Residue, then its C-alpha position, 0 to 999 in steps of 0.5 A: x500500500x501507499x504511504x498515507x498522505x497527510x490529507x488522509x489523517x483526521x481527528x486524533x491522527x492529526x492533532x499535532x503538526x508533527x503527526x501530519x508532517x511525519x507522513x509528508x516526510x515518509x512519502x519522500x523516503x519510502x525505500x529508506x523506511x522499508x529497510x528500517x526496523x520498528x521497535x514498537x512491536x507492530x510486527x505483531x500486527x503484520x508490519x514488515x518495516x517502519x514503512x508499514x507504520x505509515x501505510x495506515x494511521x498507526x504511525x500517527x499514534x505511536x511515538x516510537x514510530x514517529x521518532x524513528x521516522x524523524x530520525x531516519x529522515x534526518x539521517x538520510x538528509x545528512x547522507x547516511x545510508x539505509x544501513x547506517x540509519x538502521x544501525x543508529x535505530x538499533x543503538x536507540x539514537x531515535x529516542x533523542x528526537x523531540x516530537x514537539x520540535x520535530x515538525x520543523x525538520x525538513 
């Protein structure tokens, strides 16, 4: 499935700018997200990668998914490869992302 567009989010899924902005960024790096793990255990719901979290509304409600997305996007913009981004996610570097300021990431 395609990553949802921010216009497809409403109610609790779009209360904060960082929720809809995350989907805008996810649409820019779908191949990178496909190569990343997700640490919110959404694989129990059938998700195969971090990209899966943004094919529906799960990503908008999950702080782990949102932080990993913003981390992956930021690292991609710095020229990091998918492998390097994955290594950072595994190390927990995504936990440093502040969602309240994340919507400023472009």
